[in-house]
FIKE-940875 format. One record per residue (C-alpha): residue in one letter; x, y, z. Coordinates in steps of 0.5 Angstrom, whole numbers, padded with zeros to 4 digits, always signed. Example, Ala and Ser with C-alpha at 12.3 -4.5 7.8 and 13.67 -1.06 7.14 Angstrom:
A+0025-0009+0016S+0027-0002+0014
//
This chain:
X+0000+0000+0000X+0003+0007-0002X+0003+0013+0003X-0002+0016+0000X-0007+0010+0000X-0005+0009+0007X-0011+0011+0012X-0008+0016+0018X-0008+0013+0025X-0014+0017+0027X-0018+0016+0020X-0017+0008+0023X-0021+0011+0029X-0027+0014+0026X-0027+0008+0021X-0026+0012+0015X-0020+0011+0010X-0022+0017+0006X-0019+0024+0007X-0019+0026+0014X-0023+0033+0015X-0024+0037+0021X-0031+0035+0021X-0029+0028+0022X-0025+0029+0027X-0030+0033+0031X-0035+0027+0031X-0029+0022+0033X-0028+0025+0040X-0035+0028+0042X-0035+0031+0048X-0028+0031+0049X-0026+0038+0046X-0031+0043+0048X-0028+0048+0043X-0028+0043+0037X-0035+0040+0039X-0039+0047+0039X-0043+0047+0033X-0042+0053+0028X-0048+0054+0023X-0046+0060+0019X-0046+0058+0011X-0039+0062+0010X-0036+0057+0014X-0038+0052+0009X-0033+0048+0006X-0027+0050+0011X-0024+0044+0013X-0017+0040+0014X-0016+0036+0008X-0011+0032+0012X-0007+0031+0019X+0000+0031+0020X+0004+0025+0020X+0005+0022+0026X+0011+0025+0029X+0015+0027+0035X+0017+0035+0037X+0023+0036+0040X+0023+0043+0044X+0030+0046+0045X+0029+0052+0051X+0023+0048+0053X+0023+0052+0060X+0024+0059+0057X+0019+0065+0056X+0017+0063+0049X+0016+0056+0050X+0011+0057+0056X+0008+0063+0053X+0007+0061+0045X+0009+0054+0043X+0006+0050+0048X-0001+0053+0049X-0001+0053+0041X+0001+0045+0041X-0005+0044+0046X-0010+0048+0042X-0008+0044+0036X-0009+0038+0041X-0016+0040+0044X-0018+0041+0037X-0016+0035+0034X-0012+0037+0029X-0005+0033+0031X-0005+0026+0030X-0006+0021+0036X+0001+0018+0035X+0004+0024+0037X+0010+0026+0042X+0014+0032+0045X+0021+0032+0048X+0022+0038+0052X+0030+0040+0053X+0033+0045+0058X+0038+0046+0062X+0034+0046+0069X+0033+0040+0073X+0026+0037+0072X+0022+0031+0073X+0017+0029+0067X+0011+0030+0073X+0014+0037+0075X+0015+0040+0068X+0008+0038+0066X+0005+0042+0072X+0009+0048+0070X+0006+0047+0063X+0000+0046+0066X+0000+0053+0070X+0003+0057+0064X-0003+0054+0060X-0008+0057+0065X-0004+0064+0065X-0003+0064+0057X-0008+0059+0053X-0013+0063+0049X-0019+0057+0051X-0020+0057+0058X-0022+0054+0062X-0017+0048+0061X-0021+0041+0061X-0018+0036+0065X-0019+0030+0061X-0016+0034+0054X-0010+0036+0059X-0008+0029+0062X-0008+0026+0055X-0004+0031+0052X+0001+0031+0058X+0002+0024+0057X+0006+0026+0051X+0011+0030+0054X+0017+0028+0057X+0023+0032+0059X+0030+0031+0057X+0035+0036+0061X+0042+0037+0058X+0046+0043+0056X+0046+0045+0048X+0053+0045+0047X+0055+0038+0050X+0055+0032+0046X+0052+0028+0051X+0045+0031+0051X+0045+0029+0044X+0047+0022+0044X+0042+0021+0050X+0036+0024+0045X+0038+0019+0040X+0036+0014+0044X+0030+0017+0047X+0027+0019+0040X+0028+0011+0038X+0024+0009+0044X+0019+0014+0043X+0018+0011+0035X+0017+0004+0038X+0012+0007+0044X+0008+0012+0041X+0009+0009+0033X+0012+0016+0031X+0015+0013+0025X+0022+0017+0025X+0018+0024+0023X+0022+0029+0028X+0021+0036+0028X+0026+0040+0032X+0024+0047+0035X+0029+0052+0037X+0026+0057+0042X+0033+0059+0045X+0037+0065+0045X+0039+0066+0038X+0046+0065+0040X+0045+0058+0041X+0042+0057+0034X+0049+0054+0031X+0051+0050+0036X+0044+0046+0037X+0045+0045+0029X+0052+0043+0029X+0050+0038+0035X+0044+0035+0031X+0049+0034+0025X+0054+0030+0029X+0049+0026+0032X+0046+0024+0026X+0039+0027+0027X+0039+0031+0021X+0039+0024+0017X+0032+0023+0012X+0034+0015+0010X+0029+0012+0006X+0023+0010+0010X+0026+0013+0017X+0021+0019+0017X+0022+0026+0015X+0027+0031+0019X+0025+0039+0020X+0028+0045+0024X+0024+0051+0025X+0029+0056+0027X+0026+0063+0031X+0027+0070+0029X+0032+0074+0029X+0035+0070+0024X+0042+0074+0025X+0043+0081+0027X+0046+0083+0021X+0047+0081+0013X+0054+0078+0015X+0051+0074+0021X+0045+0072+0017X+0050+0069+0011X+0054+0065+0017X+0048+0063+0020X+0045+0060+0013X+0052+0057+0012X+0052+0053+0019X+0044+0051+0018X+0046+0049+0011X+0052+0044+0013X+0047+0040+0016X+0040+0041+0014X+0038+0042+0006X+0034+0048+0005X+0027+0044+0004X+0028+0042+0012X+0029+0049+0015X+0023+0053+0017X+0025+0060+0019X+0019+0063+0023X+0016+0070+0023X+0010+0069+0027X+0007+0075+0023X+0006+0071+0017X+0001+0066+0021X-0003+0072+0022X-0010+0070+0019X-0011+0077+0015X-0004+0077+0013X-0005+0069+0010X-0011+0073+0007X-0008+0078+0003X-0006+0073-0003X-0013+0071-0003X-0016+0078-0003X-0011+0080-0008X-0011+0074-0013X-0018+0071-0011X-0022+0077-0013X-0022+0080-0020X-0024+0087-0018X-0018+0089-0014X-0012+0086-0018X-0013+0090-0024X-0012+0096-0020X-0007+0094-0016X-0001+0098-0019X+0002+0105-0020X-0003+0107-0025X-0009+0107-0019X-0005+0106-0013X-0002+0113-0010X+0002+0110-0004X+0002+0105+0001X+0003+0106+0008X+0005+0100+0013X+0004+0100+0021X+0006+0096+0026X+0005+0100+0033X+0005+0097+0040X+0003+0100+0046X+0008+0096+0051X+0015+0098+0052X+0021+0093+0052X+0018+0089+0058X+0023+0087+0062X+0027+0085+0055X+0032+0091+0056X+0038+0087+0055X+0035+0084+0048X+0033+0090+0046X+0039+0094+0047X+0042+0089+0042X+0036+0089+0037X+0033+0096+0036X+0027+0097+0032X+0030+0096+0026X+0032+0089+0027X+0026+0087+0031X+0021+0090+0026X+0023+0093+0020X+0028+0087+0017X+0022+0082+0019X+0015+0084+0020X+0015+0090+0016X+0019+0087+0010X+0015+0081+0010X+0008+0085+0010X+0011+0089+0004X+0013+0083+0000X+0006+0080+0000X+0003+0086-0002X+0007+0088-0007X+0009+0081-0010X+0006+0079-0017X+0002+0073-0018X+0005+0066-0017X+0005+0061-0023X+0002+0056-0017X+0000+0057-0010X+0006+0053-0007X+0011+0054-0003X+0017+0055-0007X+0013+0059-0013X+0010+0064-0008X+0017+0065-0004X+0020+0066-0011X+0016+0072-0013X+0017+0075-0005X+0024+0075-0006X+0023+0078-0013X+0020+0084-0009X+0026+0085-0004X+0031+0085-0010X+0027+0091-0013X+0028+0095-0007X+0035+0099-0008X+0039+0099-0002X+0040+0106+0001X+0047+0110+0002X+0048+0114+0008X+0045+0120+0004X+0039+0117+0002X+0038+0114+0009X+0038+0121+0012X+0033+0123+0007X+0028+0117+0008X+0029+0114+0014X+0027+0116+0021X+0029+0113+0028X+0026+0115+0035X+0027+0113+0042X+0021+0114+0047X+0021+0119+0053X+0016+0118+0059X+0009+0120+0057X+0002+0117+0058X-0001+0111+0055X-0008+0109+0056X-0008+0114+0062X-0003+0111+0066X+0004+0115+0066X+0010+0111+0063X+0018+0112+0064X+0022+0113+0058X+0026+0107+0054X+0033+0109+0058X+0029+0108+0065X+0028+0101+0063X+0031+0095+0067X+0037+0093+0063X+0038+0099+0059X+0044+0104+0058X+0042+0111+0061X+0045+0114+0055X+0043+0109+0050X+0042+0111+0043X+0038+0105+0041X+0032+0106+0037X+0025+0104+0039X+0022+0107+0033X+0023+0107+0025X+0020+0110+0019X+0022+0109+0012X+0020+0111+0005X+0022+0105+0000X+0021+0104-0007X+0020+0098-0011X+0023+0099-0017X+0019+0094-0022X+0014+0095-0028X+0008+0095-0023X+0011+0099-0017X+0015+0104-0021X+0015+0111-0017X+0010+0108-0012X+0013+0110-0005X+0011+0105+0001X+0011+0108+0008X+0013+0103+0013X+0013+0105+0021X+0014+0101+0027X+0015+0103+0034X+0014+0101+0042X+0010+0106+0047X+0005+0108+0041X-0002+0110+0043X-0005+0103+0041X-0003+0096+0039X-0005+0096+0032X-0002+0093+0025X-0005+0095+0019X-0004+0095+0011X-0007+0102+0008X-0007+0102+0000X-0009+0109-0001X-0011+0110-0008X-0011+0116-0013X-0016+0122-0013X-0021+0122-0019X-0018+0125-0025X-0023+0130-0025X-0028+0133-0020X-0035+0133-0023X-0038+0134-0016X-0035+0142-0015X-0042+0144-0011X-0041+0139-0006X-0039+0142+0001X-0033+0138+0002X-0029+0134-0003X-0029+0126-0001X-0023+0123+0001X-0019+0118-0004X-0021+0111-0004X-0017+0107+0001X-0017+0100+0002X-0014+0098+0010X-0012+0091+0012X-0013+0090+0019X-0007+0085+0021X-0009+0086+0029X-0013+0087+0033X-0020+0087+0030X-0018+0083+0024X-0022+0085+0018X-0022+0089+0011X-0024+0097+0010X-0026+0100+0004X-0027+0107+0003X-0031+0110-0002X-0035+0116-0004X-0042+0117-0003X-0048+0122-0004X-0051+0124+0003X-0058+0124+0003X-0062+0130+0002X-0063+0136-0003X-0057+0138-0007X-0050+0134-0009X-0047+0133-0002X-0041+0128-0003X-0038+0125+0003X-0033+0119+0004X-0036+0112+0007X-0033+0106+0010X-0035+0099+0008X-0032+0094+0014X-0032+0087+0014X-0029+0084+0021X-0027+0076+0021X-0031+0076+0028X-0038+0078+0025X-0037+0074+0019X-0035+0067+0020X-0037+0067+0028X-0030+0064+0030X-0024+0066+0033X-0018+0066+0029X-0013+0062+0031X-0007+0064+0034X-0001+0065+0029X+0004+0060+0032X-0002+0055+0031X-0002+0056+0024X+0005+0056+0023X+0006+0049+0028X+0001+0045+0024X+0004+0048+0017X+0011+0046+0020X+0008+0039+0021X+0005+0038+0015X+0011+0040+0011X+0008+0046+0008X+0013+0052+0008X+0009+0058+0005X+0009+0062+0010X+0016+0061+0013X+0022+0065+0010X+0027+0062+0005X+0035+0063+0006X+0036+0068+0000X+0030+0072+0002X+0033+0073+0009X+0039+0075+0006X+0036+0080+0001X+0031+0084+0007X+0038+0084+0011X+0041+0087+0005X+0036+0093+0005X+0036+0094+0012X+0044+0093+0014X+0046+0100+0010X+0041+0103+0015X+0044+0100+0021X+0051+0102+0019X+0049+0109+0016X+0046+0110+0024X+0053+0107+0026X+0057+0113+0023X+0052+0119+0024X+0053+0124+0030X+0049+0121+0036X+0042+0122+0035X+0038+0127+0040X+0034+0122+0044X+0029+0121+0047X+0025+0125+0041X+0018+0122+0042X+0013+0122+0048X+0010+0115+0050X+0004+0115+0048X+0005+0119+0042X+0005+0117+0035X+0013+0117+0034X+0018+0123+0033X+0016+0130+0029X+0021+0128+0023X+0016+0122+0022X+0010+0126+0020X+0015+0131+0016X+0017+0125+0012X+0010+0125+0009X+0009+0132+0009X+0015+0133+0004X+0011+0129-0001X+0004+0132+0001X+0002+0126+0005X+0000+0124+0012X+0000+0118+0016X-0007+0115+0016X-0010+0116+0023X-0011+0109+0026
//
């Protein structure tokens, strides 16, 4: 029997040898999953199903005692389990430096779930079943013995849990540990994909390098052990529902793609705003700054999805080929261009949500005279046939008035104003894709105000995911973990994509290093950034959209 013809383990449990759908799975375990068993009658959800569940597998979680694992990775895995999207033959090997028994580590995870799970309360039966699949493995990441013992443990799990030799390694560690973990996996032969012995994949968290040279070196180290098809570089923004919908919105509708170009689009604004500060991560942010934390990854990924050409096929390589073409079309800046087109800022004391907050330099583990930027804004141009001359304005920052991520496509004004007697000129058409919160899409267009005369005003047509589909969007980590287990790399970045993004951002960082010390802080916490950011658009006769 071929692999494609074999029923999955969960199909066998439902008595169904055909394609395994989310509906089949809900029916397979009635009453065990509160979130999964809730009926949804919304007709817009017709046809929404999972065509297949992942193969049996073991997930090896490096850095299992860290904040990322407890806040994001394990809650996402548990949510996938409780909604029947993981195979029954599934196991987790948690690796960390602290001394834990299996029972003590599971208890620690349970406390984290009570705090960070998006679906509460935690059902005891679901947790007990999930927890029984978790084992803890103590070891140092740089010691060969850790990996030699891991080989033995994984082989045991293959026999005990029927995980078929399939392994997903997840690096939820400090970036400084990436290279040594990868090298040790290679030394122990844990990367090998032999015929019939299962697949091997590795998920690497951001930041992937801290500049272009370090990203190239890390790609080289990864390439010594794993093939590119085995590597999944994760940027959680790509797992957000509205980001995933950008391609469907553009290429699944006949009315938008014909006007998605320089003839009709005046400019594009991409905003990633956070109201929080550095949240006890001062030492990390001192090394990263907004350019590395936002510009090189989140903002570049959103830009490439907005500006990409239609891929020949909807598969990972075709899509990523087109995204790389967008990044190649952005010319790196020289020092003078950086000064004219990029703004950096650092927040000082201020007020956020009616609460007083301190400045960045007063944060723990931050240099009192720090020159690290907590805000960045840039004007970029994609020099290709579709977008020549259209500016893309990007901005991201900490301690802004609200948490919001949005892509705003501003269309050109109508060529001739027919309704001159109107008391107010209608604003140009706008399409806003809200990534978070209140995920949805807004379209602004002109309409006549009821009454005598011709009074034209701008009105909004607003679509929100919550009201249209009557279901919460999955967390980004749920989406990306499931895709990695399924072997779908569409929402993960490729080596050349990472390097091209760094090639754009690296000259900006270098120009700042050579420039005089900035006059920081230059914006108050709770404001929308430094005045120079507004001036960046005002010079072009434009302004930032009010979010």
